[in-house]
Structures are given as C-alpha cells and as structure tokens.
C-alpha positions as CSV (number, residue, x, y, z in Angstrom):
1,M,153.1,86.6,130.8
2,R,153.6,86.5,127.0
3,R,150.7,87.2,124.7
4,P,149.9,84.7,122.1
5,N,151.2,85.6,118.6
6,H,148.2,85.6,116.3
7,S,148.9,85.4,112.6
8,Y,145.9,87.6,111.7
9,S,144.6,91.0,112.4
10,V,141.1,91.5,113.7
11,H,138.9,94.3,111.9
12,P,135.8,95.2,113.6
13,N,133.7,94.0,110.6
14,T,135.1,90.6,110.4
15,I,135.1,87.3,112.1
16,P,138.4,85.4,111.8
17,N,138.3,81.6,111.3
18,G,140.7,80.1,113.8
19,N,141.0,76.9,111.7
20,G,142.4,78.8,108.7
21,G,139.2,78.8,106.7
22,P,137.6,81.8,105.0
23,T,137.0,84.9,107.2
24,V,133.4,86.0,107.6
25,N,133.0,89.6,106.5
26,L,130.1,91.7,108.0
27,R,128.9,94.6,105.8
28,V,126.1,96.4,104.1
29,P,125.1,94.5,100.8
30,G,126.1,96.0,97.5
31,S,124.6,95.8,94.1
32,G,126.8,92.9,93.3
33,D,125.3,90.9,96.2
34,H,121.9,90.3,94.8
35,E,122.7,86.8,93.4
36,A,124.4,85.6,96.5
37,M,121.6,87.0,98.7
38,A,119.0,85.2,96.4
39,A,121.1,82.0,96.8
40,L,120.9,82.2,100.6
41,S,117.1,82.7,100.4
42,Q,116.8,79.7,98.3
43,R,119.2,77.5,100.5
44,V,117.2,78.4,103.7
45,G,113.8,78.4,102.2
46,S,112.9,81.9,103.5
47,P,112.4,85.1,101.6
48,L,114.8,87.8,102.5
49,P,113.3,91.0,104.0
50,Q,112.6,93.9,101.8
51,R,114.1,96.4,104.1
52,S,117.6,97.7,105.1
53,L,119.9,95.0,106.3
54,M,123.4,93.9,106.8
55,I,124.9,90.7,105.7
56,A,127.6,88.1,106.8
57,E,129.6,86.9,103.7
58,R,132.2,84.1,103.7
59,G,134.2,83.2,100.6
60,G,131.6,85.0,98.3
61,D,128.6,83.3,99.8
62,V,126.2,85.3,101.9
63,I,125.4,83.1,105.1
64,A,123.3,85.6,107.0
65,A,121.1,88.7,106.4
66,V,120.0,90.8,109.3
67,P,117.4,93.6,109.0
68,L,118.4,96.9,110.7
69,D,114.9,97.2,112.2
70,G,115.2,94.1,114.5
71,E,113.0,91.8,112.5
72,P,114.2,88.1,112.3
73,A,117.3,87.3,110.4
74,V,117.7,84.9,107.5
75,A,120.6,82.7,108.0
76,E,122.0,79.2,107.3
77,D,121.5,76.7,110.0
78,T,125.2,76.7,111.2
79,V,127.1,77.7,114.3
80,E,129.1,80.0,112.1
81,A,126.1,81.8,110.7
82,A,124.4,82.0,114.3
83,S,127.6,83.7,115.5
84,A,127.6,86.1,112.6
85,V,123.9,87.0,113.4
86,A,124.8,87.6,117.0
87,V,127.8,89.9,115.9
88,L,125.7,91.7,113.3
89,R,122.9,92.4,115.8
90,F,125.5,93.7,118.3
91,R,127.1,96.0,115.5
92,I,123.6,97.2,114.4
93,E,123.0,98.3,118.0
94,Q,126.3,100.1,118.1
95,L,125.4,101.9,114.9
96,H,121.8,102.9,116.1
97,H,123.2,104.3,119.4
98,G,126.5,105.8,118.4
99,H,126.9,106.7,114.8
100,A,125.2,108.5,112.0
101,W,124.2,105.4,110.1
102,E,120.8,106.3,108.6
103,G,122.2,108.0,105.5
104,R,124.7,105.2,104.6
105,L,122.6,102.0,105.5
106,S,119.0,102.8,105.1
107,S,119.1,102.9,101.3
108,H,120.3,99.3,101.0
109,R,117.4,96.8,100.5
110,G,117.2,93.0,100.3
111,V,116.1,91.1,97.2
112,N,113.2,88.9,96.8
113,A,114.2,85.4,95.5
114,A,110.7,84.4,94.5
C-alpha cells in the first residue's frame, strides 16, 4: 500500500493546516509577542495569566495562551484554537516529564492587557 504524498513536513511544534491556510506555531512567547498577546486578551475578554506560558500563533496572531502550571488557558472560541490548546497541554506535559524545561520556559511571562 502506498503512503499519501504530503506536500508539507510536520515539525513537533507546529500544526499544519490541511486546507492550505496558515500553520499554527506552538512556542514560548518572546518579547515581540506582547502586542499580539494583548490583542488575544482583548478579543476573548479575559486577562492573560501573569505566569509562565506557551502560545499558539497563526499568521502573526496569538490564538491561544496556555499556562505551564495547568491553570485555565485563554483562547479564541474556535476549533483551531481548541485543538492548539490540547496540543499545547500535551506538549507541556512532555516537557514536565522528560526534559529540562524550567530554565528555558519559567522566565517567560504573559502580559496584562488591562
């Protein structure tokens, strides 16, 4: 049986869009993400956690922010964002149990879009 020929490669920190749309990137926020994170907070009407987190970004827009400590995520109300939250939670679990993540991730904090 032949395998399907996919035109994209899958990276462990991305979620490809099968419809040809922008890929969702999963990562630790950087200093340049404050504006996009504040925009997410404003769109969903919920403040971002003031603790270490990971984000899901699509085309320059942050669509989800998930705290590393298991607290509730802040995310758009879309299937894509819900999928990203599930993958981020799984990835955070992997990092908690298998890798030295604390030094790299614990210094990244959310922003308050008050």
